[in-house]
A tleap script that builds the chain and sets N, CA, C and O, in Angstrom:
source leaprc.protein.ff14SB
mol = sequence {
  NMET HIE VAL HIE HIE HIE ALA TYR PRO GLY
  ASP VAL HIE ARG ILE TYR ARG MET THR PHE
  ALA SER VAL TYR PRO HIE TYR VAL THR LYS
  VAL GLU ARG LYS GLY ARG THR VAL ALA GLU
  LEU HIE GLU VAL ILE GLU TRP LEU THR GLY
  PHE ASP GLU ALA ALA LEU GLN ALA GLN ILE
  ALA SER GLU ASN THR PHE GLU GLN PHE PHE
  ASP ASP ALA ASP LEU ASN PRO ASN VAL SER
  LYS ILE THR GLY VAL ILE CYS GLY VAL ARG
  VAL GLU GLU ILE GLU GLU PRO LEU MET GLN
  LYS ILE ARG TYR LEU ASP LYS LEU VAL ASP
  GLU LEU ALA LYS GLY LYS ALA MET GLN LYS
  VAL LEU ARG ALA CALA
}
set mol.1.N position { 88.862 34.765 -101.536 }
set mol.1.CA position { 89.896 35.331 -102.583 }
set mol.1.C position { 89.151 36.560 -103.438 }
set mol.1.O position { 88.054 36.558 -103.996 }
set mol.2.N position { 90.169 37.616 -103.328 }
set mol.2.CA position { 89.865 38.797 -104.164 }
set mol.2.C position { 89.943 38.866 -105.629 }
set mol.2.O position { 90.995 38.425 -106.091 }
set mol.3.N position { 89.140 39.285 -106.415 }
set mol.3.CA position { 89.302 39.440 -107.831 }
set mol.3.C position { 89.561 40.659 -108.056 }
set mol.3.O position { 88.807 41.386 -107.409 }
set mol.4.N position { 90.467 41.344 -108.837 }
set mol.4.CA position { 90.784 42.646 -108.902 }
set mol.4.C position { 90.115 42.906 -110.371 }
set mol.4.O position { 90.688 42.530 -111.394 }
set mol.5.N position { 89.017 43.493 -110.388 }
set mol.5.CA position { 88.358 43.760 -111.547 }
set mol.5.C position { 89.139 44.857 -112.334 }
set mol.5.O position { 89.055 44.855 -113.562 }
set mol.6.N position { 89.746 45.609 -111.820 }
set mol.6.CA position { 90.292 46.846 -112.668 }
set mol.6.C position { 91.590 46.382 -113.447 }
set mol.6.O position { 92.142 47.038 -114.331 }
set mol.7.N position { 92.008 45.075 -112.949 }
set mol.7.CA position { 93.234 44.565 -113.526 }
set mol.7.C position { 92.941 44.295 -115.102 }
set mol.7.O position { 93.774 44.511 -115.982 }
set mol.8.N position { 91.609 43.782 -115.327 }
set mol.8.CA position { 91.519 43.664 -117.122 }
set mol.8.C position { 89.995 43.810 -117.077 }
set mol.8.O position { 89.290 43.777 -116.068 }
set mol.9.N position { 89.557 44.001 -118.531 }
set mol.9.CA position { 88.354 44.595 -118.513 }
set mol.9.C position { 87.138 43.635 -117.982 }
set mol.9.O position { 87.258 42.411 -118.039 }
set mol.10.N position { 86.140 44.164 -117.542 }
set mol.10.CA position { 85.083 43.464 -116.894 }
set mol.10.C position { 84.562 42.409 -117.620 }
set mol.10.O position { 84.090 41.438 -117.030 }
set mol.11.N position { 84.593 42.490 -119.037 }
set mol.11.CA position { 83.735 41.595 -120.063 }
set mol.11.C position { 84.459 40.171 -120.042 }
set mol.11.O position { 83.917 39.187 -120.545 }
set mol.12.N position { 85.588 40.120 -119.494 }
set mol.12.CA position { 86.495 38.982 -119.607 }
set mol.12.C position { 85.700 37.670 -119.073 }
set mol.12.O position { 85.760 36.628 -119.726 }
set mol.13.N position { 84.943 37.749 -117.852 }
set mol.13.CA position { 84.119 36.742 -117.364 }
set mol.13.C position { 83.072 36.266 -118.431 }
set mol.13.O position { 82.812 35.132 -118.833 }
set mol.14.N position { 82.577 37.442 -118.748 }
set mol.14.CA position { 81.438 37.216 -119.694 }
set mol.14.C position { 81.853 36.562 -120.975 }
set mol.14.O position { 81.080 35.749 -121.482 }
set mol.15.N position { 83.003 36.837 -121.552 }
set mol.15.CA position { 83.649 36.198 -122.613 }
set mol.15.C position { 83.857 34.616 -122.230 }
set mol.15.O position { 83.561 33.822 -123.123 }
set mol.16.N position { 84.250 34.176 -121.211 }
set mol.16.CA position { 84.701 32.908 -120.754 }
set mol.16.C position { 83.570 32.095 -120.875 }
set mol.16.O position { 83.608 30.979 -121.394 }
set mol.17.N position { 82.233 32.785 -120.263 }
set mol.17.CA position { 81.030 32.058 -120.186 }
set mol.17.C position { 80.238 31.920 -121.531 }
set mol.17.O position { 79.314 31.106 -121.538 }
set mol.18.N position { 80.479 32.562 -122.562 }
set mol.18.CA position { 80.270 32.333 -123.792 }
set mol.18.C position { 80.487 30.981 -124.378 }
set mol.18.O position { 81.493 30.330 -124.095 }
set mol.19.N position { 79.538 30.534 -125.212 }
set mol.19.CA position { 79.727 29.201 -125.662 }
set mol.19.C position { 80.619 29.319 -127.034 }
set mol.19.O position { 80.435 30.250 -127.817 }
set mol.20.N position { 81.390 28.517 -127.211 }
set mol.20.CA position { 82.028 28.408 -128.606 }
set mol.20.C position { 81.044 28.382 -129.797 }
set mol.20.O position { 81.349 28.895 -130.873 }
set mol.21.N position { 79.933 27.814 -129.597 }
set mol.21.CA position { 78.825 27.448 -130.358 }
set mol.21.C position { 78.279 28.832 -130.768 }
set mol.21.O position { 78.046 29.050 -131.957 }
set mol.22.N position { 78.042 29.884 -129.717 }
set mol.22.CA position { 77.464 31.032 -130.183 }
set mol.22.C position { 78.365 31.817 -130.976 }
set mol.22.O position { 77.892 32.527 -131.863 }
set mol.23.N position { 79.814 31.778 -130.737 }
set mol.23.CA position { 80.578 32.660 -131.565 }
set mol.23.C position { 80.905 32.082 -133.087 }
set mol.23.O position { 81.092 32.788 -134.078 }
set mol.24.N position { 80.930 30.587 -133.039 }
set mol.24.CA position { 81.334 30.063 -134.244 }
set mol.24.C position { 80.685 30.597 -135.717 }
set mol.24.O position { 81.351 30.717 -136.745 }
set mol.25.N position { 79.220 30.897 -135.588 }
set mol.25.CA position { 78.684 31.255 -136.779 }
set mol.25.C position { 79.289 32.661 -137.305 }
set mol.25.O position { 79.261 32.943 -138.503 }
set mol.26.N position { 79.844 33.535 -136.314 }
set mol.26.CA position { 80.368 34.628 -136.736 }
set mol.26.C position { 81.669 34.688 -137.489 }
set mol.26.O position { 81.971 35.482 -138.379 }
set mol.27.N position { 82.491 33.568 -136.905 }
set mol.27.CA position { 83.703 33.348 -137.706 }
set mol.27.C position { 83.498 33.092 -139.045 }
set mol.27.O position { 84.190 33.556 -139.951 }
set mol.28.N position { 82.264 32.133 -139.218 }
set mol.28.CA position { 81.961 31.627 -140.566 }
set mol.28.C position { 81.631 32.555 -141.302 }
set mol.28.O position { 82.267 32.652 -142.352 }
set mol.29.N position { 80.584 33.518 -141.043 }
set mol.29.CA position { 80.292 34.807 -141.844 }
set mol.29.C position { 81.485 35.508 -142.106 }
set mol.29.O position { 81.668 35.929 -143.249 }
set mol.30.N position { 82.477 35.735 -141.069 }
set mol.30.CA position { 83.435 36.759 -141.345 }
set mol.30.C position { 84.442 36.237 -142.497 }
set mol.30.O position { 84.857 37.063 -143.310 }
set mol.31.N position { 84.841 34.891 -142.586 }
set mol.31.CA position { 85.634 34.484 -143.494 }
set mol.31.C position { 84.867 34.214 -144.983 }
set mol.31.O position { 85.495 34.301 -146.038 }
set mol.32.N position { 83.599 33.916 -144.934 }
set mol.32.CA position { 83.005 33.795 -146.232 }
set mol.32.C position { 82.664 34.987 -146.771 }
set mol.32.O position { 82.612 35.103 -147.995 }
set mol.33.N position { 82.386 36.030 -145.937 }
set mol.33.CA position { 82.185 37.170 -146.747 }
set mol.33.C position { 83.419 37.793 -147.480 }
set mol.33.O position { 83.321 38.641 -148.367 }
set mol.34.N position { 84.534 37.299 -147.031 }
set mol.34.CA position { 85.907 37.758 -147.476 }
set mol.34.C position { 86.376 36.545 -148.584 }
set mol.34.O position { 87.554 36.500 -148.937 }
set mol.35.N position { 85.486 35.669 -149.056 }
set mol.35.CA position { 85.787 34.612 -149.877 }
set mol.35.C position { 86.651 33.565 -149.475 }
set mol.35.O position { 87.292 32.947 -150.326 }
set mol.36.N position { 86.741 33.287 -148.221 }
set mol.36.CA position { 87.384 31.891 -147.607 }
set mol.36.C position { 86.328 31.132 -147.405 }
set mol.36.O position { 85.175 31.554 -147.495 }
set mol.37.N position { 86.699 29.749 -147.067 }
set mol.37.CA position { 85.695 28.662 -147.021 }
set mol.37.C position { 85.605 28.231 -145.558 }
set mol.37.O position { 86.510 28.530 -144.780 }
set mol.38.N position { 84.645 27.608 -145.206 }
set mol.38.CA position { 84.240 27.080 -143.825 }
set mol.38.C position { 85.479 25.927 -143.703 }
set mol.38.O position { 86.031 25.740 -142.618 }
set mol.39.N position { 85.864 25.168 -144.928 }
set mol.39.CA position { 87.013 24.180 -144.700 }
set mol.39.C position { 88.353 24.835 -144.270 }
set mol.39.O position { 89.172 24.267 -143.547 }
set mol.40.N position { 88.504 26.109 -144.793 }
set mol.40.CA position { 89.713 26.846 -144.527 }
set mol.40.C position { 89.612 27.211 -143.126 }
set mol.40.O position { 90.642 27.034 -142.477 }
set mol.41.N position { 88.521 27.718 -142.461 }
set mol.41.CA position { 88.400 27.863 -141.063 }
set mol.41.C position { 88.334 26.788 -140.195 }
set mol.41.O position { 88.619 26.994 -139.016 }
set mol.42.N position { 87.988 25.598 -140.582 }
set mol.42.CA position { 87.991 24.679 -139.769 }
set mol.42.C position { 89.713 24.172 -139.814 }
set mol.42.O position { 90.191 23.709 -138.778 }
set mol.43.N position { 90.322 24.258 -140.693 }
set mol.43.CA position { 91.737 23.982 -140.771 }
set mol.43.C position { 92.580 24.676 -139.888 }
set mol.43.O position { 93.519 24.136 -139.302 }
set mol.44.N position { 92.224 26.033 -139.760 }
set mol.44.CA position { 92.567 26.954 -139.040 }
set mol.44.C position { 92.483 26.687 -137.367 }
set mol.44.O position { 93.368 26.811 -136.521 }
set mol.45.N position { 91.179 26.304 -137.238 }
set mol.45.CA position { 90.719 25.787 -135.696 }
set mol.45.C position { 91.256 24.446 -135.505 }
set mol.45.O position { 91.248 24.014 -134.353 }
set mol.46.N position { 91.733 23.698 -136.457 }
set mol.46.CA position { 92.197 22.309 -136.106 }
set mol.46.C position { 93.825 22.627 -135.691 }
set mol.46.O position { 94.400 22.002 -134.800 }
set mol.47.N position { 94.303 23.436 -136.294 }
set mol.47.CA position { 95.590 23.818 -136.183 }
set mol.47.C position { 96.074 24.202 -134.784 }
set mol.47.O position { 97.021 23.715 -134.166 }
set mol.48.N position { 95.084 25.349 -134.343 }
set mol.48.CA position { 95.160 25.796 -133.162 }
set mol.48.C position { 94.884 24.845 -131.927 }
set mol.48.O position { 95.631 24.754 -130.953 }
set mol.49.N position { 93.686 24.138 -132.110 }
set mol.49.CA position { 93.395 23.266 -131.018 }
set mol.49.C position { 93.575 21.766 -130.966 }
set mol.49.O position { 93.498 21.129 -129.916 }
set mol.50.N position { 93.840 21.186 -132.252 }
set mol.50.CA position { 93.809 19.933 -132.440 }
set mol.50.C position { 92.397 19.126 -132.793 }
set mol.50.O position { 92.333 17.924 -133.052 }
set mol.51.N position { 91.367 19.985 -132.747 }
set mol.51.CA position { 89.965 19.415 -133.121 }
set mol.51.C position { 89.816 18.958 -134.586 }
set mol.51.O position { 89.787 19.830 -135.454 }
set mol.52.N position { 89.722 17.689 -134.920 }
set mol.52.CA position { 89.444 17.435 -136.064 }
set mol.52.C position { 87.809 17.883 -136.310 }
set mol.52.O position { 87.115 18.383 -135.425 }
set mol.53.N position { 87.378 17.617 -137.605 }
set mol.53.CA position { 86.013 17.967 -137.918 }
set mol.53.C position { 85.084 17.074 -136.952 }
set mol.53.O position { 84.196 17.731 -136.408 }
set mol.54.N position { 85.110 15.932 -136.686 }
set mol.54.CA position { 84.279 15.242 -135.697 }
set mol.54.C position { 84.369 15.881 -134.282 }
set mol.54.O position { 83.299 16.110 -133.718 }
set mol.55.N position { 85.416 16.161 -133.710 }
set mol.55.CA position { 85.742 16.934 -132.417 }
set mol.55.C position { 85.050 18.169 -132.386 }
set mol.55.O position { 84.385 18.520 -131.411 }
set mol.56.N position { 85.204 18.948 -133.583 }
set mol.56.CA position { 84.767 20.457 -133.884 }
set mol.56.C position { 83.302 20.495 -133.634 }
set mol.56.O position { 82.730 21.303 -132.903 }
set mol.57.N position { 82.696 19.427 -134.394 }
set mol.57.CA position { 81.131 19.375 -134.330 }
set mol.57.C position { 80.630 18.951 -133.167 }
set mol.57.O position { 79.475 19.241 -132.857 }
set mol.58.N position { 81.497 18.142 -132.295 }
set mol.58.CA position { 80.999 17.688 -130.947 }
set mol.58.C position { 81.049 19.100 -130.079 }
set mol.58.O position { 80.083 19.444 -129.398 }
set mol.59.N position { 82.095 19.776 -130.153 }
set mol.59.CA position { 82.440 20.978 -129.543 }
set mol.59.C position { 81.020 22.100 -129.634 }
set mol.59.O position { 80.496 22.652 -128.667 }
set mol.60.N position { 80.666 22.212 -130.882 }
set mol.60.CA position { 79.588 23.022 -131.321 }
set mol.60.C position { 78.153 22.555 -130.795 }
set mol.60.O position { 77.278 23.347 -130.444 }
set mol.61.N position { 78.020 21.104 -130.784 }
set mol.61.CA position { 76.727 20.532 -130.380 }
set mol.61.C position { 76.849 20.407 -128.840 }
set mol.61.O position { 75.768 20.357 -128.255 }
set mol.62.N position { 77.811 20.355 -128.182 }
set mol.62.CA position { 77.843 20.376 -126.711 }
set mol.62.C position { 77.527 21.768 -126.012 }
set mol.62.O position { 77.254 21.822 -124.813 }
set mol.63.N position { 77.570 22.727 -126.709 }
set mol.63.CA position { 77.412 24.230 -126.211 }
set mol.63.C position { 78.393 24.324 -125.042 }
set mol.63.O position { 78.090 24.853 -123.972 }
set mol.64.N position { 79.568 23.792 -125.301 }
set mol.64.CA position { 80.736 24.282 -124.436 }
set mol.64.C position { 81.111 25.539 -124.217 }
set mol.64.O position { 81.234 26.149 -125.279 }
set mol.65.N position { 81.338 26.161 -123.288 }
set mol.65.CA position { 81.886 27.361 -122.943 }
set mol.65.C position { 83.419 27.409 -123.550 }
set mol.65.O position { 84.056 26.366 -123.697 }
set mol.66.N position { 83.928 28.621 -123.871 }
set mol.66.CA position { 85.202 28.808 -124.471 }
set mol.66.C position { 86.215 28.163 -123.455 }
set mol.66.O position { 87.215 27.629 -123.934 }
set mol.67.N position { 86.032 28.169 -122.053 }
set mol.67.CA position { 86.806 27.683 -120.940 }
set mol.67.C position { 86.802 26.114 -121.241 }
set mol.67.O position { 87.871 25.512 -121.344 }
set mol.68.N position { 85.691 25.527 -121.365 }
set mol.68.CA position { 85.531 23.886 -121.452 }
set mol.68.C position { 86.460 23.740 -122.985 }
set mol.68.O position { 87.423 22.976 -123.059 }
set mol.69.N position { 85.966 24.650 -124.231 }
set mol.69.CA position { 86.617 24.434 -125.209 }
set mol.69.C position { 88.104 24.256 -125.356 }
set mol.69.O position { 88.661 23.373 -126.007 }
set mol.70.N position { 88.613 25.126 -124.727 }
set mol.70.CA position { 90.218 25.390 -124.671 }
set mol.70.C position { 90.649 24.326 -123.674 }
set mol.70.O position { 91.756 23.817 -123.850 }
set mol.71.N position { 89.840 23.898 -122.560 }
set mol.71.CA position { 90.354 22.740 -121.763 }
set mol.71.C position { 90.460 21.501 -122.367 }
set mol.71.O position { 91.346 20.697 -122.076 }
set mol.72.N position { 89.549 21.294 -123.244 }
set mol.72.CA position { 89.489 20.123 -124.388 }
set mol.72.C position { 90.485 20.071 -125.296 }
set mol.72.O position { 90.855 18.972 -125.710 }
set mol.73.N position { 91.089 21.280 -125.756 }
set mol.73.CA position { 92.015 21.313 -126.892 }
set mol.73.C position { 93.231 21.174 -126.389 }
set mol.73.O position { 93.640 21.446 -125.260 }
set mol.74.N position { 93.946 20.596 -127.584 }
set mol.74.CA position { 95.306 20.374 -127.384 }
set mol.74.C position { 96.003 21.413 -128.217 }
set mol.74.O position { 96.026 21.313 -129.444 }
set mol.75.N position { 96.583 22.430 -127.562 }
set mol.75.CA position { 96.959 23.503 -128.171 }
set mol.75.C position { 98.206 23.544 -128.853 }
set mol.75.O position { 99.226 23.194 -128.260 }
set mol.76.N position { 98.242 23.963 -130.125 }
set mol.76.CA position { 99.649 23.848 -130.926 }
set mol.76.C position { 100.853 24.344 -130.239 }
set mol.76.O position { 100.627 25.292 -129.487 }
set mol.77.N position { 101.917 23.997 -130.296 }
set mol.77.CA position { 102.983 24.292 -129.800 }
set mol.77.C position { 103.483 25.499 -130.253 }
set mol.77.O position { 104.302 26.150 -129.604 }
set mol.78.N position { 102.945 25.914 -131.567 }
set mol.78.CA position { 103.656 27.011 -132.220 }
set mol.78.C position { 102.789 28.232 -131.995 }
set mol.78.O position { 102.808 29.115 -132.853 }
set mol.79.N position { 102.029 28.362 -130.916 }
set mol.79.CA position { 101.014 29.376 -130.709 }
set mol.79.C position { 101.716 30.603 -130.292 }
set mol.79.O position { 101.143 31.693 -130.315 }
set mol.80.N position { 103.092 30.444 -129.864 }
set mol.80.CA position { 103.700 31.706 -129.746 }
set mol.80.C position { 104.467 32.614 -130.888 }
set mol.80.O position { 105.198 33.601 -130.803 }
set mol.81.N position { 103.985 31.857 -131.966 }
set mol.81.CA position { 104.400 32.503 -133.152 }
set mol.81.C position { 103.261 33.428 -133.639 }
set mol.81.O position { 103.494 34.270 -134.506 }
set mol.82.N position { 102.127 33.295 -133.138 }
set mol.82.CA position { 100.974 34.276 -133.182 }
set mol.82.C position { 101.321 35.482 -132.627 }
set mol.82.O position { 101.559 35.577 -131.423 }
set mol.83.N position { 101.379 36.475 -133.429 }
set mol.83.CA position { 101.806 37.707 -132.512 }
set mol.83.C position { 101.059 38.964 -133.289 }
set mol.83.O position { 100.629 38.720 -134.416 }
set mol.84.N position { 100.891 40.226 -132.779 }
set mol.84.CA position { 100.173 40.923 -133.585 }
set mol.84.C position { 98.973 41.773 -132.641 }
set mol.84.O position { 98.809 41.544 -131.443 }
set mol.85.N position { 98.263 42.682 -133.342 }
set mol.85.CA position { 97.084 43.407 -132.491 }
set mol.85.C position { 95.714 42.757 -132.935 }
set mol.85.O position { 95.501 42.644 -134.142 }
set mol.86.N position { 94.916 42.389 -132.154 }
set mol.86.CA position { 93.853 42.080 -132.354 }
set mol.86.C position { 92.750 42.701 -131.351 }
set mol.86.O position { 92.927 42.482 -130.153 }
set mol.87.N position { 91.762 43.366 -131.698 }
set mol.87.CA position { 90.912 44.169 -130.979 }
set mol.87.C position { 91.426 45.229 -130.064 }
set mol.87.O position { 90.990 45.619 -128.981 }
set mol.88.N position { 92.451 45.594 -130.761 }
set mol.88.CA position { 93.390 46.798 -129.875 }
set mol.88.C position { 94.279 46.283 -128.973 }
set mol.88.O position { 94.909 47.121 -128.328 }
set mol.89.N position { 94.542 44.907 -128.716 }
set mol.89.CA position { 95.543 44.125 -127.920 }
set mol.89.C position { 96.462 43.441 -128.681 }
set mol.89.O position { 96.187 42.656 -129.589 }
set mol.90.N position { 97.657 43.779 -128.263 }
set mol.90.CA position { 98.744 42.865 -128.474 }
set mol.90.C position { 98.611 41.301 -128.041 }
set mol.90.O position { 98.810 41.029 -126.857 }
set mol.91.N position { 98.281 40.261 -128.959 }
set mol.91.CA position { 98.093 38.938 -128.369 }
set mol.91.C position { 99.230 38.384 -127.664 }
set mol.91.O position { 98.954 37.617 -126.742 }
set mol.92.N position { 100.439 38.611 -127.904 }
set mol.92.CA position { 101.603 38.161 -127.140 }
set mol.92.C position { 101.631 38.639 -125.896 }
set mol.92.O position { 102.269 37.987 -125.070 }
set mol.93.N position { 101.033 39.730 -125.521 }
set mol.93.CA position { 101.133 40.427 -124.113 }
set mol.93.C position { 99.608 40.085 -123.324 }
set mol.93.O position { 99.229 40.728 -122.345 }
set mol.94.N position { 99.078 39.321 -123.743 }
set mol.94.CA position { 97.762 39.120 -122.943 }
set mol.94.C position { 98.408 38.145 -121.788 }
set mol.94.O position { 99.167 37.208 -122.034 }
set mol.95.N position { 97.931 38.571 -120.385 }
set mol.95.CA position { 98.479 37.781 -119.468 }
set mol.95.C position { 97.530 36.686 -118.889 }
set mol.95.O position { 97.928 35.748 -118.198 }
set mol.96.N position { 96.102 36.928 -119.283 }
set mol.96.CA position { 95.041 35.957 -118.855 }
set mol.96.C position { 95.347 34.673 -119.811 }
set mol.96.O position { 95.267 34.822 -121.031 }
set mol.97.N position { 95.628 33.662 -119.361 }
set mol.97.CA position { 95.714 32.511 -120.459 }
set mol.97.C position { 94.727 32.323 -121.062 }
set mol.97.O position { 94.924 32.505 -122.263 }
set mol.98.N position { 93.359 31.938 -120.747 }
set mol.98.CA position { 92.204 31.588 -121.499 }
set mol.98.C position { 91.832 33.003 -122.583 }
set mol.98.O position { 91.349 32.882 -123.708 }
set mol.99.N position { 92.118 34.042 -122.061 }
set mol.99.CA position { 91.858 35.425 -122.982 }
set mol.99.C position { 92.708 35.291 -124.048 }
set mol.99.O position { 92.290 35.552 -125.176 }
set mol.100.N position { 93.848 34.922 -123.870 }
set mol.100.CA position { 94.990 34.738 -124.823 }
set mol.100.C position { 94.620 33.727 -126.010 }
set mol.100.O position { 94.723 34.006 -127.204 }
set mol.101.N position { 94.162 32.474 -125.474 }
set mol.101.CA position { 93.830 31.452 -126.445 }
set mol.101.C position { 92.696 31.923 -127.302 }
set mol.101.O position { 92.682 31.608 -128.492 }
set mol.102.N position { 91.636 32.737 -126.723 }
set mol.102.CA position { 90.414 33.184 -127.384 }
set mol.102.C position { 90.961 34.101 -128.434 }
set mol.102.O position { 90.536 34.006 -129.586 }
set mol.103.N position { 91.812 34.923 -128.137 }
set mol.103.CA position { 92.385 36.151 -129.024 }
set mol.103.C position { 93.198 35.458 -130.002 }
set mol.103.O position { 93.253 35.992 -131.109 }
set mol.104.N position { 93.906 34.271 -129.810 }
set mol.104.CA position { 94.754 33.572 -130.766 }
set mol.104.C position { 93.691 32.966 -131.912 }
set mol.104.O position { 94.004 32.846 -133.097 }
set mol.105.N position { 92.561 32.653 -131.437 }
set mol.105.CA position { 91.701 32.323 -132.328 }
set mol.105.C position { 91.088 33.242 -133.304 }
set mol.105.O position { 90.874 32.962 -134.483 }
set mol.106.N position { 90.798 34.458 -132.672 }
set mol.106.CA position { 90.301 35.725 -133.245 }
set mol.106.C position { 91.188 36.186 -134.184 }
set mol.106.O position { 90.771 36.749 -135.197 }
set mol.107.N position { 92.424 36.012 -133.966 }
set mol.107.CA position { 93.826 36.648 -134.601 }
set mol.107.C position { 93.682 35.602 -135.964 }
set mol.107.O position { 93.486 36.130 -137.058 }
set mol.108.N position { 93.761 34.468 -135.889 }
set mol.108.CA position { 93.783 33.597 -136.801 }
set mol.108.C position { 92.584 33.875 -137.889 }
set mol.108.O position { 92.763 34.077 -139.090 }
set mol.109.N position { 91.461 33.845 -137.280 }
set mol.109.CA position { 90.171 33.859 -138.267 }
set mol.109.C position { 90.394 35.426 -139.041 }
set mol.109.O position { 90.117 35.600 -140.228 }
set mol.110.N position { 90.877 36.383 -138.247 }
set mol.110.CA position { 91.021 37.608 -138.784 }
set mol.110.C position { 91.810 37.803 -140.012 }
set mol.110.O position { 91.508 38.535 -140.954 }
set mol.111.N position { 93.047 36.929 -139.872 }
set mol.111.CA position { 94.306 36.755 -140.704 }
set mol.111.C position { 93.535 36.177 -142.084 }
set mol.111.O position { 93.639 36.726 -143.181 }
set mol.112.N position { 92.753 34.978 -141.827 }
set mol.112.CA position { 92.247 34.102 -142.752 }
set mol.112.C position { 91.258 35.100 -143.660 }
set mol.112.O position { 91.216 35.025 -144.888 }
set mol.113.N position { 90.415 36.112 -142.817 }
set mol.113.CA position { 89.511 36.827 -143.509 }
set mol.113.C position { 90.258 37.994 -144.362 }
set mol.113.O position { 89.797 38.348 -145.447 }
set mol.114.N position { 91.335 38.522 -143.861 }
set mol.114.CA position { 92.219 39.504 -144.686 }
set mol.114.C position { 93.072 38.802 -145.901 }
set mol.114.O position { 93.727 39.505 -146.670 }
set mol.115.N position { 93.033 37.585 -146.011 }
set mol.115.CA position { 93.413 36.987 -147.312 }
set mol.115.C position { 94.808 36.539 -147.323 }
set mol.115.O position { 95.485 36.318 -148.327 }
set mol.116.N position { 95.203 36.415 -145.960 }
set mol.116.CA position { 96.474 35.935 -145.914 }
set mol.116.C position { 96.765 34.437 -146.327 }
set mol.116.O position { 95.807 33.696 -146.104 }
set mol.117.N position { 97.982 33.769 -146.933 }
set mol.117.CA position { 98.111 32.747 -147.385 }
set mol.117.C position { 97.932 31.691 -146.237 }
set mol.117.O position { 98.199 32.039 -145.087 }
set mol.118.N position { 97.548 30.582 -146.462 }
set mol.118.CA position { 97.172 29.584 -145.379 }
set mol.118.C position { 98.533 29.074 -144.851 }
set mol.118.O position { 98.597 28.845 -143.643 }
set mol.119.N position { 99.352 28.922 -145.423 }
set mol.119.CA position { 100.727 28.559 -144.628 }
set mol.119.C position { 101.225 29.584 -143.696 }
set mol.119.O position { 101.866 29.309 -142.681 }
set mol.120.N position { 100.898 30.827 -144.087 }
set mol.120.CA position { 101.295 32.037 -143.347 }
set mol.120.C position { 100.595 31.926 -142.101 }
set mol.120.O position { 101.251 31.929 -141.059 }
set mol.121.N position { 98.951 31.798 -142.065 }
set mol.121.CA position { 98.259 31.766 -140.947 }
set mol.121.C position { 98.603 30.649 -140.081 }
set mol.121.O position { 98.609 30.711 -138.852 }
set mol.122.N position { 98.926 29.494 -140.869 }
set mol.122.CA position { 99.374 28.476 -139.709 }
set mol.122.C position { 100.731 28.454 -139.438 }
set mol.122.O position { 101.271 27.406 -139.081 }
set mol.123.N position { 101.323 29.452 -139.561 }
set mol.123.CA position { 102.728 29.792 -138.962 }
set mol.123.C position { 103.620 28.680 -139.548 }
set mol.123.O position { 104.524 28.221 -138.848 }
set mol.124.N position { 103.410 28.227 -140.793 }
set mol.124.CA position { 104.305 27.262 -141.477 }
set mol.124.C position { 105.340 27.950 -142.127 }
set mol.124.O position { 106.416 27.356 -142.208 }
set mol.125.N position { 105.243 29.117 -142.625 }
set mol.125.CA position { 106.201 29.932 -143.404 }
set mol.125.C position { 106.903 30.646 -142.584 }
set mol.125.O position { 107.771 31.407 -143.015 }
savepdb mol mol.pdb
quit
């Protein structure tokens, strides 16, 4: 099987191998710096993935890669409402399914950090 590396950035596979546990503290730092809480961060993660507190702690403890993390997740049916640009890329146009899920998470955390109302972040409004 040929993998065409030019089709997307070469760091894609590196990101897939990263553990959720290694990135999670950065999310915490990012939202707390902007006056949001870990509870709000967890609410956002639960909305996206279906992981309650216990399941989330298990994901962190297990050192699961992002691939495993999203394999275990029960993705919110409203994820298509997550649109806009993160890391210079329009999330709704990302073709790699796993990459798109990771960017969904990045985008939600970003919106939380930017002070968006919770119901807006959770695509309820």
